[in-house]
C-alpha positions in Angstrom: -56.1 -8.8 -8.2 -59.1 -8.9 -5.7 -61.0 -5.7 -7.1 -60.9 -4.5 -3.3 -57.4 -4.3 -2.9 -57.6 -2.4 -6.9 -59.7 -0.2 -5.3 -57.6 0.6 -2.1 -54.6 0.7 -3.8 -56.4 3.5 -6.5 -57.8 5.5 -3.8 -54.0 5.2 -2.2 -52.3 6.6 -5.3 -55.2 9.5 -5.7 -54.6 10.5 -1.9 -50.9 11.2 -2.6 -51.2 13.2 -5.8 -53.8 15.3 -3.5 -51.7 15.4 -1.0 -48.7 16.7 -2.7 -50.2 19.1 -4.7 -49.1 22.8 -3.8 -51.5 25.3 -4.6 -49.4 28.1 -1.9 -46.5 28.5 -4.7 -46.1 30.3 -7.9 -44.6 29.7 -10.9 -42.5 32.0 -12.5 -44.0 33.4 -16.1 -40.2 34.3 -17.2 -37.7 32.3 -14.5 -34.3 32.4 -14.2 -31.6 31.3 -16.3 -28.2 29.6 -15.1 -24.8 28.7 -16.4 -23.2 25.2 -15.7 -19.8 26.2 -13.7 -18.5 22.9 -13.0 -20.3 19.9 -14.6 -18.8 17.0 -13.4 -19.7 16.6 -9.6 -22.6 14.2 -9.7 -24.0 15.0 -6.2 -22.6 18.8 -5.3 -23.3 19.0 -1.5 -21.6 22.0 -0.2 -20.3 25.0 -0.9 -18.8 27.9 0.3 -16.7 30.9 -0.8 -13.5 32.9 -0.3 -13.4 36.8 -0.7 -11.8 36.6 -4.0 -15.0 34.7 -5.4 -12.8 31.3 -5.4 -15.0 28.5 -3.5 -14.7 25.2 -2.3 -17.5 22.2 -3.0 -17.9 18.7 -1.8 -19.3 15.7 -3.1 -21.2 13.1 -1.2 -19.1 10.5 -3.1 -15.8 12.1 -1.4 -14.2 14.8 -2.9 -13.3 18.1 -2.2 -13.0 20.6 -4.8 -11.1 24.3 -5.4 -12.9 26.5 -8.0 -10.3 29.7 -9.0 -10.4 31.4 -12.2 -12.0 29.2 -14.5 -10.0 25.8 -12.9 -11.0 23.0 -11.1 -8.9 21.0 -8.8 -9.4 17.9 -6.1 -7.7 19.1 -3.1 -8.8 16.0 -1.0 -10.3 12.6 -0.9 -12.3 12.3 2.7 -10.8 9.2 4.7 -13.2 7.0 6.9 -16.4 8.4 4.9 -19.5 6.3 5.1 -21.5 6.6 2.0 -24.5 5.0 2.4 -28.3 6.3 1.8 -28.2 10.0 2.8 -24.9 9.9 4.2 -20.8 10.5 2.7 -19.2 14.0 2.8 -21.8 16.7 3.3 -21.4 20.3 4.0 -17.7 22.7 3.8 -17.6 25.8 5.8 -14.7 28.5 5.2 -13.3 30.4 8.5 -14.4 33.8 8.7 -11.1 35.0 9.6 -9.7 33.3 6.6 -6.6 33.7 5.6 -5.5 34.9 8.9 -6.7 31.6 10.3 -6.1 29.3 7.1 -8.9 26.6 8.3 -11.6 24.8 6.4 -14.1 22.8 8.3 -16.3 19.8 7.0 -18.7 17.3 7.8 -19.3 13.8 6.8 -20.6 10.4 7.9 -17.9 8.9 9.2 -17.0 5.1 10.1 -14.7 5.9 13.3 -15.9 4.0 16.3 -16.2 0.5 17.5 -19.8 -0.4 15.8 -20.7 -0.7 12.4 -21.9 1.9 10.3 -21.2 5.7 10.7 -22.3 8.8 12.2 -21.9 12.6 11.4 -18.2 13.8 12.3 -17.0 17.5 12.6 -13.1 17.8 10.6 -11.0 20.9 10.9 -7.9 21.1 8.0 -5.5 23.7 6.8 -6.1 24.7 3.4 -3.0 27.2 2.2 -2.3 28.0 -1.4 -4.8 25.5 -3.3 -3.5 22.6 -0.7 -5.2 21.2 1.7 -3.6 19.4 4.9 -3.3 18.6 8.4 -7.2 16.6 8.9 -8.0 16.6 12.5 -11.9 15.5 13.5 -13.1 17.8 16.3 -16.1 15.8 16.9 -17.8 12.3 16.2 -21.1 11.5 17.3 -22.1 8.1 18.5 -22.8 5.4 18.6 -22.5 3.9 14.5 -25.7 2.7 13.0 -25.8 1.2 9.7 -29.1 3.1 9.0 -28.7 5.4 5.8 -30.7 8.2 7.0 -30.5 11.4 8.9 -26.9 12.5 9.3 -27.7 16.2 8.7 -25.3 18.2 8.6 -24.8 22.1 7.8 -22.4 24.3 9.2 -22.6 27.8 9.9 -20.6 30.7 11.7 -21.9 33.8 14.2 -20.7 37.2 14.6 -19.3 35.9 17.7 -17.0 33.4 16.0 -18.8 30.4 17.1 -19.2 27.4 14.5 -22.6 25.6 14.6 -23.2 22.2 13.4 -26.3 20.3 12.8 -26.8 16.4 13.2 -29.9 14.3 12.0 -31.4 11.8 14.4 -30.1 8.8 12.4 -33.6 7.3 12.0 -33.9 6.8 15.8 -36.3 9.0 16.9 -38.0 7.8 20.1 -34.5 7.6 21.4 -32.4 10.4 20.1 -34.0 13.9 19.6 -35.6 14.4 23.2 -32.3 12.9 25.3 -29.5 15.6 25.4 -27.2 12.4 26.8 -27.2 11.2 23.3 -26.2 12.3 20.0 -28.4 12.9 17.1 -31.6 15.6 16.2 -29.3 18.3 17.7 -27.8 21.9 16.5 -24.2 21.6 18.5 -22.2 24.9 19.0 -18.2 25.0 19.1 -15.3 27.3 19.7 -13.2 27.3 16.4 -10.4 25.1 17.8 -13.1 22.5 18.4 -13.0 23.0 22.1 -16.5 23.6 23.6 -17.9 26.9 24.5 -18.3 27.1 28.8 -21.6 28.8 28.0 -23.2 26.2 26.3 -25.9 25.5 27.5 -25.9 21.9 29.0 -22.1 22.6 29.7 -22.3 22.2 33.7 -25.0 19.3 32.9 -23.0 16.0 34.1 -25.2 13.6 32.1 -25.5 16.3 28.9 -23.4 15.9 25.7 -21.6 19.3 26.3 -21.3 20.7 23.0 -25.6 20.5 22.3 -26.9 24.3 21.6 -30.6 23.0 20.6 -32.2 19.8 20.6 -35.5 17.9 19.2 -34.3 18.1 15.6 -35.2 15.7 12.8 -32.8 16.3 10.3 -31.4 20.1 9.4 -30.1 20.2 6.0 -29.9 24.0 5.5 -28.4 26.5 8.0 -27.7 30.3 7.9 -26.8 33.0 10.2 -29.2 35.8 9.3 -27.6 38.9 8.0 -29.6 41.4 10.0 -30.0 39.7 13.4 -27.2 37.3 13.5 -29.6 34.6 14.9 -29.0 31.1 13.5 -31.1 29.9 11.3 -32.3 26.2 9.8 -34.6 23.9 8.3 -34.9 20.4 8.5 -36.8 17.3 7.2 -40.2 16.3 8.4 -41.9 13.5 8.0 -44.6 13.3 5.3 -45.3 17.2 5.4 -43.8 19.4 8.3 -41.0 20.1 7.0 -39.4 23.3 9.0 -38.0 26.7 9.0 -36.4 27.2 13.1 -34.5 30.5 14.4 -32.0 28.7 17.1 -32.2 29.7 20.8 -29.8 28.5 23.3 -30.9 25.7 25.0 -34.2 25.1 23.2 -36.6 22.2 22.5 -37.5 22.3 18.7 -40.5 19.0 19.8 -39.4 16.4 17.4 -41.2 13.8 17.5 -43.6 14.8 20.3 -44.8 17.7 18.5 -44.9 18.1 14.5 -47.3 19.2 11.5 -46.5 15.9 9.4 -47.7 12.5 9.5 -46.1 9.0 8.8 -44.9 8.3 5.1 -47.2 5.2 5.2 -49.9 8.3 5.8 -51.1 7.2 9.6 -50.8 9.6 12.1 -47.6 10.5 13.7 -49.0 12.7 16.5 -51.7 14.6 17.4 -49.8 17.3 19.2 -48.9 20.3 17.3 -47.6 22.1 19.8 -46.4 21.4 23.7 -45.3 24.0 26.4 -41.9 24.4 26.6 -41.3 23.1 23.3 -40.7 26.1 20.0 -43.0 26.5 17.2 -41.5 26.7 13.4 -41.2 30.1 11.9 -42.5 28.6 8.8 -43.5 24.5 8.2 -44.2 23.2 4.5 -47.3 20.9 3.9 -46.8 19.2 1.8 -43.3 18.9 1.8 -40.5 20.1 -0.1 -37.5 17.9 1.0 -35.7 21.2 1.6 -31.5 20.9 1.5 -29.4 24.0 1.2 -30.5 28.1 2.2 -29.2 31.3 1.7 -30.6 34.7 2.7 -29.8 37.0 -0.6 -28.5 40.4 0.3 -26.9 40.7 -3.0 -28.4 44.1 -5.5 -27.7 41.7 -8.2 -31.3 40.1 -7.6 -33.7 43.2 -6.5 -36.8 41.3 -6.2 -35.2 38.3 -4.3 -33.2 40.5 -1.9 -33.8 40.3 1.9 -35.7 36.9 1.2 -34.7 33.2 1.5 -33.3 30.5 -0.9 -34.1 27.0 -0.1 -33.5 24.1 -2.2 -36.4 21.4 -3.2 -34.7 17.4 -3.2 -38.4 16.5 -3.8 -40.0 19.1 -6.5 -36.8 19.7 -8.1 -36.5 23.4 -8.2 -35.0 26.5 -6.2 -37.8 27.8 -3.9 -37.6 31.6 -3.2 -39.5 32.7 0.4 -40.8 36.2 1.0 -40.3 36.7 4.4 -40.9 39.3 7.0 -41.4 39.7 10.9 -44.6 37.8 10.8 -43.6 34.9 8.8 -43.3 33.8 4.8 -45.6 35.9 2.9 -45.0 34.3 -0.5 -43.3 31.5 -2.1 -42.0 31.1 -5.9 -40.3 28.6 -7.7 -37.1 29.4 -9.3 -34.8 27.2 -11.6 -38.1 24.9 -11.7 -37.4 21.4 -12.8 -33.9 22.4 -12.9 -33.2 19.2 -10.7 -32.7 18.0 -7.4 -31.3 21.1 -5.8 -28.8 19.9 -2.9 -27.1 23.0 -1.8 -27.1 27.3 -2.6 -25.2 29.9 -1.4 -24.4 33.4 -2.2 -21.1 34.5 -3.1 -18.4 37.3 -2.1 -19.4 38.7 -5.5 -23.0 38.9 -4.8 -24.4 35.9 -7.2 -26.2 33.0 -6.4 -24.7 29.4 -7.0 -26.8 26.3 -6.9 -25.7 22.6 -6.4 -27.7 20.3 -8.1 -27.8 16.8 -8.4 -27.0 15.5 -12.1 -25.8 18.7 -12.9 -23.0 20.0 -11.0 -22.4 23.6 -9.7 -24.2 26.6 -11.3 -24.4 30.1 -11.5 -28.1 31.8 -11.5 -28.1 34.6 -13.9 -29.8 38.0 -12.9 -32.6 38.8 -15.4 -31.5 41.6 -17.6 
């Protein structure tokens, strides 16, 4: 091998290693333990709970599972699935007024449309007596593309009954996120029947997609309503560095790719701008990237030291991250369930326990420390 090429290669490896060294997060001397609840979901993507503690879980490969009283049953295989790369069956959400409104919602990469490939779709279905029926596609982003990246997608309701959906920019950063006439790189807001609220920020703009609530996003894979403020919080993947936590505002532009705290994957500069007038700053950003997926606020008394804070999964470093927050930002970070595997989703159940979806492991319950 050419000596110059070998030297450059070693320097590149050294740079990447140093760039990934994160000194701003603590490792617990005594970590939490966990109990495996469902072991046979290879990539558990979405998770949501009914009031009685039973829950629905999605598998990226296209299956929806229902777990109740220790038993797990498959209730659906999702049709029109585009299971490629980061695409597949994604999040699941139960209507907050269930069972008065016996509806569930899920997102998936869908092949519907004239083009090859897929894009993210929102589906509503009835769920009664453990049976799922009447699937209805409420929204389908377009155009399809065969790229296997940046589908999003998380779902969340707010206190007013609006349903929010995140969609990634599908690897078209120069085209989609800053253009409100195009899908991708957006947070959308719907009524619970899939219709579009007339007070959405771009509803009266004839050139805009009326469902858009905010734009300039990259690939949001965490979304949760803050339990006190009622605001929708998201986190999203940056490039190399620059993963962000954002608090969503009506009509706001979150800057991607014009502003970013990250760089290109090959180490070159993406942009020299970290701020611009009219573009929102993140509540927090990670450098190095942790590849965040899944997000929940802890309100349970079962985990006193976690209460009031955020939990987010790390795909890259294979832990559950505890972020201690106040009005000024993130004050402390800790690794929980360290080296457990690629953490895809996290959710606090209605009985106060934390459940985590881990690739290659399944759905686990995080056990409080005695």
